[in-house]
N, C-alpha and C positions, 0 to 999 in steps of 0.2 A: 290164319294158318291155312294149310292146304294149298300149295302152289305147285304147278307143274311147269317145268322148264324143258323146252324142246330146242335142241341145237343141231342145225344142219352144217356139216363140215364140207365145204365146197372148195373146188380148185386145189385139191391136195393140201387142205388146211390153210390156204392163203386167205380164205374168206369164211367167217363164222356168222351164220344168221340165226338169231335167237328169238324165241317167243316165250313169254311167261304169262300164265293165266291162273286165276283161282280155279280150283277144281269143282267149285259149286257147292261144296258141303258146308262152307262157312261164309259168313258175311264179311264185309270189310271190318278192320279193327274197330271195336266199339259200336258196331251196328249189328242188328239182327239180320239173319238170313232173309233175303227178299224172295217172296213167292214168284215162281216162274209164271210168266204170262204166255198166252197162246201166240204163236208166231203168226204174223200177218203175211200176205203175199209180198208186201214190200220188204219185210224182214227176211224172207226166204230169198228174194232176189238179191238183197244186199249181202247176205252171207255167201251165196253162191258166187256172186261177182267178185267179192273180196277174195275168196278162195282161188278164183281164176287169176286174179292179179298176183296173188302170192306165188302161185305156180310159175307164172311167166317170170316174175322177179328171180325165183330160184334157178329156173332154166337159164336165164340171161347171165346170172352170176357164175353159173357152173360152166357154161359153154361159150361165152362171148367176153370180149375185152373192149375197152374204150376205143381201140384202133380198128375194130370191125366196122362193117358197113350197114348203114340205115338207108333204105331205098324206098321209092314209091313208084309203082306202075300206074299209069293212067290210060284212058281210052280216048281216041278220037271220037267225036259224036257219032259218026257213021259206023264205028266199030264196037259200039257199046253192046255188051252181052244181053240177051233176052232175060236171063235169070242168073241167080247166084251160082247155080251148079255149073253153068257155062264158064263163069269167071274162075271158079275153082279148077276147072279143067285147063283153062288157059295158064293158070299159075303152075299147075303140075307139069304141063308141057315145058314151060320155061325152066323149071327146076330140074326136069329130066335132062334137058340139054346141058345144063351146068354140071349136074352130077357126073355125067360121063367124062367130062374134062377133069373134074376133081379126081375121079377114080384113076384116070390115066396118070395123074400126077402123084398118086399114092396118098391123097388127102381125103378126109371125111367132110361131107357137106352138112352143115347145121343151119336151120332157118326157123324163124317164128314169123307168122304173118297174120294180118287181119284184113279181110276184104270188106269194103264199105260201099254201100249204095246210098248216095245222098238223097235228101228229100226233094232235090231239084233234078234228080235223074243221073247225076254224074257218078262214075265208078272210080274208086281208088283201091289199090292194094299196097298197104304199108308192110314192110318186112325188114327184119335184120338178118344178116347172113355173115358167116365167118369169112374173112378175107385171106386169100392165099397169094396175093400180089397182083394177079390179073383179074380179080373178081369184078371190078368196076366195069371193065370192057365186056366181060362175059354177060353181065346183067343186061347191058344195053343190047347186045347182039341177040339175046334170047327172047326179046320182046318185040313182036311186030305190030302190036295193036294201038300204040299211042306213044305218049311221052314217058321218059324215064328220068327220075330225079334221085341223085346219089349224094350222100354226105357220110361223114364218119360219126359214129356214136358219140365220140368225145366232143364233136363240133355241133351236135344237135341241140334242140331245145331241152333235152332231158339228160344232162351230163353227169348226174350223180353216180358215184362209184357203186352204189348199191342197186342201181337200175329201177328205183321205185317209180319215178315218173314215166320212164320208158315202158314199164309193164302196164301202167294205167292207160297209156296212149295206145298200146297194142291190143287192148281188150275193150275198146269203146264199142258201144252198141246202140240200139235204137232208144234206149232209156238214158243215155248219157246226155247231160245238160251242163253247159259251161256256166260259170258264175260271171256275171257282168260286173262292170266297175262299180255300179250302185249296190252290189250285193245280191241282186235278184238273179233268178235262173233264166238263161236264154232258152229259146225253143230248141228242141232236138234237131240236129242237123243230119242224122243218120236214119235212113228208112229201114235198112236191115244190114246185118253184119255176119261174118263168119270167121272165127278164129281157129288157127291150127298151128302145128309145128311138125318138124320132121320126126320120124319115128325112132330115130337112133339116139335119143336124148334121155336116157333114164336118170332119175334123181336118187341120191342116196337117202336111206331112211334116217330120220332125225334120232339123235341120242336123247333119251328121256331121263329126267331126274326129278324126283319129288323133293320139294323143300318143305321144311317144317312150317315156315311162315313166309308171308310176303316180305321180300327184301326191300328196305327203304331205298337203297342205292344199288346200281348194278356194279358187279365186280369186273374191273378191266383185266383182261388176260394179258400177261406180260408179253411184250413184243408186238402188240396190236394197238390200233387206234379205233375209235368209234366213228364210223363214216355216216351212220344214220341212227336216230333214236326217236321213238314215239311212245307216249304213254297216254292212255285214256280210259274211259268207262264204257264197257260193253252195254249198248242201249237195250239189249234184250235181257241179259242176265243182271245187269246192275253192278257187276264186279269189275275191278280194275284189271287192266292187261297192259302189257308193253311188248315192244318188238325193237330190236336193234341189230345193227351189222357191225362187226369188227373185222378190220382188214389188217393183215400182217404188214408191219412197217417195211420190210425188205421183200415184199412179194415178188415172185418171179415174173408174172405177167400183169 
């Protein structure tokens, strides 16, 4: 018993993102409450990184759709910035140019980006941006430092409707390690990273509901389907948790 459900209502109820967690006062059914252990630096990093991924997922679900743009800015070797602050300025300059055109068209500009400096010295800026029809050409014209690569979110390597993999990709950092085919972890490819998003993207507060006990099955909301579902055990607390995304069958966007 003792379960807290949080539901984020996104895209005017088109998307519902739900998290269910034990409140920590009780153990799993038939088990005693587990004593809390002291958090290690790895635990703290994992918790903070997961929260970052969750925030990007929520922002993406609220402000972007599969038809929007996923782009990458690169640098010619001779144009590589001396530090990450310079790369941040370059991106702000590019978005400033694009924002002026959006404003003239009566549109709002939304973006989420991650600047990465690789272990071999190359720089990349991965970002998603809402499309207003001419955005692809605007992105190219705004970047004088190197190459520009553009695709649609729905055609990317992360096409899920809940944007889970997309969020993980946009929050990679120097501790991110890919899993090789043999199951071992590859060496980190990122030396340093900087994640950010446009400031005009507030998120609604979740609606909270206390449940008497842990529900064996999730209850499907009428008129929705489950786009993503995950259930596991919190390695820190030892309690079950789950998260899932429900999308309206006749969603508008």
